[in-house]
N, C-alpha and C positions, 0 to 999 in steps of 0.2 A: 263735212266731216269738223267736229269739235276741235279744241284745241287740246284734251287731252288725249282725241286718238292721233291727233299729229305728232305730238310729243312721240308716243310710244313707237312710232316709224323711226325717229330718230337718235332715238337716244342710246341705243346701244351700237351707233355707226364707230366703229374704234379708228384712233388716230396712232399715231407713231409712239407718242408717250403712252396713251395708257398700253399699249402692245408690250412696250419694254417694261411697264410694271407688273401686269400679270406675267410675265414669264420668270419673275424675281419671285412670286407670291406662293405661298404653300396652297396646293389645290385645297385644303380642307380649312384653311383658317379663315380667310376671307369669303366675305358673301358672294355667291354667282347671281347672274345675271337671271338665271333660270330657278324660277318659282318654285316648281314642284321638286328641283333637286334640292334648293335650300330646306323643305321641309324635311324632305327624306333624310337630310343630314342630321337636323332638331331630331327627328325621331328615333334616328340610329342611336345617335349621342344618349339620348337620356331613355335608352330602352323602350318607347312607348310608353311613357308613365301615364296614368290614367289621369293625374291630377295637370298636367297639360294641354291646356286648351288649344287646339288650334281651328281657327274658324277662317274659312276661305269664302271670300265675297268678290262681287263685281262692280267696279266704280267707272265712274266717267259719265261722260252725258248719256251713252247710250248703254252705259255697263259692260264694255268690250273690254276695259283693263281689268286685270286678276290681280288680286289683293289677298293678304292672309294677316289676321292679328292672333297673336299668339301671347297667353298669358298663363300664369300659374292660379289654379283654384286655390282659393284660401287666402293666398298672398295680395291678391289684386282687388282694388275696391270695384266691384261689381257695378254699381250704380253711376259712379263718373265713368267707367268703361261704355257702359251703355248709352246714357245721355250725351257725352262729350266727344266719345271717339268714332263709336259704330254710327251714330246718328250723322255726325260728319262726314264719315267715308261714304255713306250710303245713301245719302241724300242729297247735302249739299254740295258734292261734288258732280252729280248730275244737273243742278242749275246751272241757270247763265250768267247770274250775279257774280258769282266767283270768277268764271271765266273772264270777266269783262275788267277785272282788277288786276291782273296781271299783264306782262308782256311775253310777248311769244319766245324770248332768250331764255325763261327758264325753265327747269324741268319741273317734272310732278311733286318730288321731294320737297324741293323749295316751295312750292307752292304749298303744298299741305302745311310744310313747318311755319311758312311766313304767315300764310292768309286766313287758312282755314282751322287749323288747331285751336280749340280754345280751351288749352291745358297751359300749365304754368310752365313746367320744366319738359322740357322735349329737346332730344339732341340727334344728332346723328350717328348711324351707326355701320361701320364697315368691317367689321369681321368679328367671327364668330366667340370669341373668349369673353369680349364686352356683352354679347348676347345671351350667353349662359349665365354670367355673371348678373345681369340684370333683371332676366326673366326667374330666376332663381330668388331672386329678391323682391319680387312681385312687382316689376315692370312689368310695362304692355310694351311689346315688339309689332311693327309691322312693315311690312316685308312687300315689295311691290315687283309683280313680273315685269323683267326686261332691267331691271335696275339692279347695280351692284352694290348700292347701299339701303339701309333703311332707316327707320325712325324708333328711338326707344323712348318712352311717355313714363315718368314717374308719376303713378298713382298707386302707390304702395299703402295697403292697410291689412292690418292683422290684429286679431284680438291679444290683448297684453292684459297684465296684472292693474295696468294703471295707477294712478299715485295715490299711495297708502302711508300710515303712519311707519315711521323707522321701529324697526323691531330689535336692534342690535346695539343701538347707540339712545337709550331713551332718557328723556329729560323731563322737570318739571317745568319749567318755563322755557319758552321756546317754538320755534315751527315744530310743525308735528309731520311736514309732509317729508318725503322719501324718494328717492329714485326710483325707478321703473326697469323692466329689462328693456325700454325701448331707447335706443341711443337719441332720438330726435327729440322723446319727450324730456329726455335728461338733459340735454343741451339749453334746450328752452326753458327748466328751472334754473339754469345757472347765467341765461340772460336774464332771467327776468329779475334777479337780484342785482344784476351788476347791468345799467344799462349805459355804457361805456362804448362807444366804438372803437377804443384801443383792447378791447377782449379780442384777443384772436383767436382763429382755428384752425389747426389742419387736420386733413382727413386722411387716413391711410387703411389699406385692405392688407389685413395680416391672416396668412393660413392659404395653405395651397389648396385643399378642401372645402373648409368651411366659409375661406374668402370672409372672414370678419370685420366689419366696419369700425375704426379704431379712431377716437377722436382726441387730438390734442389742444388743449387750452390752454392760455396764460395772457397775463395782462402786457401789452406792447409799451416799453417804457419802463417797465417795473422789475420784470421778470430779468435776469442775467441772459442775455444772449449766448455766452457758454453754456450755460445750464440745456437751455432750449437745444441748441445743435447736436448737445450730447444727447438728450432723451431721444430725438428723432432720430440719430444715427441707430441708437440701440435699437428700436424700433424696427428700422431698415435693415438689422442684419438677423432679425428673425426669421428662421427659414424653417417653418415648420407646417406640418399637415392640416392641424385642427387649432383653434383657440375658441375655446368653451366657454370661457369665464377670464374675469381679469386676472385670478390668483393664477392662471398658465403665464401672461406676459410679466406679472411680478416677479416671477419662479426665474424668468430669462431676461431681466433687467437688473436685478438686484445686486449690489456690489461685494455681498458676503453672503453668497449660500450658504454656506455650511455654520453661519452664526444662528444661535438660536433666538436671536433679538433682530427683528423685522427693521428692515434699513428703508421700506417703503411702506407709506401710511396708505390707510385704505378706510373710505367711508361711505354710507348709505345717504348722507345728509347733504343737500343743497346749500345749508347755510355754511358748514363747515367748508366746502368747495370754495365757495364765495369768498369765504375770510382767508383763507390759503392762497386763491389767487392776488388778493390783492397785499398781502405779504411779500408776493413775488415769486410764489412757488407756482409748479406746473400740475395740472390734471390731465390725467389719461382716463378718455372714457371709453369703456367696449361695449359694443352692442351685445345683447343677450344676460347682461347681468345690471342688478341695482349698485354695485360695489366699485366705486370710482378710485384709484389712483392717484396718490400725492406724491409729488417728491420736490426737492428733497425732503428728507425726515430727518429730526432729529431725536432723540433720546427724552429730553422732557416733553416734547410733542404728544408723547404716549400718556400723559398726564393730564393733558388739559382736555377739557370737555366745554362744548358750544356753551352750556348754561353759564359757564365761567362770565361769561363778556354780558350775559342777560340780566345780572344783578347784581348788587352792591359790591365793590370790592373788598369790603371787609370779610363779608360771607363767602367769598368767592376762594379768597384768600386762604381763608380756615379751611375749606373741603378740599382746596389742593394740598394744604399741607399733610388733611388726615390721608389723601390718597400715596403719599411717599408714606408716610407711616406705615399704610396698610403692605406697600408693597415690600419695606423692609421686614415686618411681621410674617408675610405669605413667603419672603424668601427665607428666612433665617430661624422662626420659631422652633420648629422639630429640632432642627441641629444644634442650637442651643440649650435645648432641655437635654438633648441626648448626650452633649459634651459636658454640661454641667453633674447630672447625675451618674455619668459614667466616670468623670475624670478630675471635678472639681467640686467633692461636697464640701469643701469648706467655705466656697462663695455664699451657699444658703444658710438663713437664719436657723438655729438650732430645733425650733419649733417645727418649721417647715420640714425640715431635714426629716425629723422623726415622722411627722405624717406622711412624708411620700416613701419612707422605707415601709412604713407600716401597709400602704397601698400595695407595696410592691411585694410583699410578703407570701408567698404562695405561684407568684408568676413565672411560668416558668422559662421565657424569652428576655434576652436581656434588653436594654430601651429601644437599640437600633432595630432588631426584628420585630417591637411592637408597633415600633413608627410607620416602618414598610407594610406591616400588616394593615394599619389603618389608612393609611394614604390609599395603598393600592385599591382597599373596600371602597374608599369616597370617590376615587377615581371610576372606578366602575360603576358606582351610584350616579354619577355626575352626568357619564355619556349614556348609561340607561334612562335617564331623565329626560335627556335630549332627543335621543330617537323613540321615546315612546309618545304616544297621542299625548297633545298637548294638555287636556282635561284631565289625565292620571298621570301625566309626568312627574309631574311638582310634588304631587302628594307621596310618588312613590318613593320620590327621592326625601321626601322628610319622614316618612314612615319607616323607610330601611334604614336610615341613618339611626334612627333613634332605636328602634328594633335591636339593631345589629350592636350599638354600640352600648345598651342597657346589659343585653343577655354577654356580651365579651367582658363587661366587668363583673356580673356575678357569676360568669364562670370561672374566673380567675385567670383569663386567658392574657386579657388588659387590663392595665391598672386605669383608675379612674381620672387620674391626670394629664396620662397619654390623650384620652379623648377628648379633654377640655383642649390641650394643645394645639391638636389635630383639627379640633372644631373651630376654634379662633383662626388657623391658618387658613382652612377652607372659606370661612367668611371673608377675611382680609384679602385673598384672593379675587373675590368677586368686586371688588371695590374698584379693581382698574377699569377706567372707562372704555378700553381697546382690548380687543379679547385676542389679539397677537400676543400683546406683551404678557397678559394671564398665562398664554400658553408657554413664552421663554421662562417664567417663574415656575410653573409648574415640573418642568424640566430639570431645571436648576436646583429646585428642591432636593431632588433625589442625591445630586452629587454631591452638595454641601451637609447632606445627612451621612452618608458615607464617609468625608471626610471628618466630621465629628467625632464618629464612631473609632475612627481611627489614630486619629490626632488631639483630639479635643480641641480645647480655643485656639491652639496654636494652628490647627489645620484651617480654621475657619478664617483665622486673621490671612493667611498667606492662600486662600481661596479668594475671599473679597479681594485680596490685591492685584491676583492674576486677573479676576472678572471686572476691575476697575481698567486695568490695563489692555483688556481685550476691548471694553467699550472705547477708550480712549482711542483705539488703532482703525474703528471701524468710520469707512467714510459713506456718506450717501449723494452720489453723483458729484463728487468732489468736495463736498460740506463736512466738517469733522462732526462726527456722530454726538458728540458730548457738546457742542458748542450751545450755549455760549458759556457752559461752567468750563471748557478744555475745548481750545482756550479761552480762557476768563475775558469777557468782556463786560465792563460796568453798568454801560448803556443799555443793554439787552436784560439786565438781571429784573427789570420792572415787571416782566412776565414770564419769570422761570417757577421759584419755588412760591411766590406771592403775585398776585394781580393788583397793581396800580389802577387808581382810578382812570378812567377814561382820559381824563384833559392832562395826564402825563404820559401817556404812551402817544404822544405826537411824532415817533419814528418808527420805521417799520427794522425787524432784524436785521443786524449790519451784516453778516458773514453770508446771509440768503441773499439778500436785495444790496445792490452797489450801485445804482444808477439813481433812482428815486427813493430818496430816503423820508422824505417828509410827509406825513400822512395829514397835518394839520400846520398851521401857521406855527404855534408856539403855546406853550402851557398856560402861559399868563391870560392868552386871549380866549382859549378853549376853557379855562375854569370858571364855573359858573359863580355869577355874582350874585347876592342877595339883594332883591331890591329895597328899597328904604320906604316906610309909610311917613312920609313926612308930617301929616295931620296927627297920626298917632305919637309920633314923636313931641311936637309943640304940645300935647295935653298931657 
């Protein structure tokens, strides 16, 4: 009788300790020593689903030991299953070489785990909760008759979109790669950019039904430990059936869910995540989505693009100032036009006032109704262009806006000046590098239009004061949303409205990071020094 046959006779002899443990365990939670009973529990729990493959085999020197290999078709790497698992169990365990390397005190599970299996990630398995989570994630489960434990082998493999170009945050200069729906691919993209052992990652499983894998990444020694603990605490408090996208988590952990302004930043670009981690921020990666959450988030962060740091400081500063100017236009242009043409005619030059009056002659609606009609029409065209097929969506939006605008002016329903104002507003709303901030501006634009139609410039002023007070009251994981503007921090102004040269940005944001503030030694050592050509000077 071989070693495996001897172990099968001795493996289920109970002792006092194991008997007491069995009496406290749930009858269906823990794996049972009877293989057929375990297989039946798996079939009953999964409804005998056709994609759950259960392969029963005989192993051991004489094939007297019954075992089962269980995996999910489509989620498991079938070639590795056949080459490294089935071959090991069905061929290697019947030879004598493996038995000569082991001692009689070891059981079959330990033998397979320590000496036989030629796979990287292999763990012990004792309960059905872990079994179902791993099985439905693509792992392979091995159960052996007579043992109250099994093995779970990580050989997941499924078809994904792969690494493609970012579609929501385009740049002229910079990396083209973006995150995919595979969590391990996403963490690898970040690891490839930051090859530092201090880049730590904590894994969590959120969602009672979906059991979605979530990873929290941060730079140890740079990130604020209190913020890291707060992020993990908020994630641990999530008790929900399903997490299908990072937006589900964002809605559950953000500080101000009723505010139109986002307090959690999201991106699909690995370079933005790497830069945020090096500033002391924390990244939350969710399996099944290419969008990664970054916390804490501040207001000025939504005006920054990764391209700002890949080109010269003067060009980047000019473009960033243009974004702030476009934000003001997108928010206030229609309301200012309504207020001035309705209440404050004296502010306009006489020639312009005469021209606007002539245009509005015969228009049956006040300026506020005109603006509402045009804004709602443009929003409909924008949404239609997004939902339409990509080949015709852009063309439909442009043609629709041109045809409707021209026809409305010729019909005398809308004035030409209002079409110009709404068009400039729409163009300015596209300048924002982040979609979430553009959505907030689109919402608030209608509020300011209503205030301007009711109270004129006085109402707009009161609305701006209320908006600023609201922004100053927001926080993102304990960090003031308007920092470094409120509270004002002079050292962090180097990357707010303008971006100073790289050799001037030798410290990290002060409020976000309070541990390791220094990026480089000092500005003097980092400043580029032009080399002198001595021969040229002598000539």
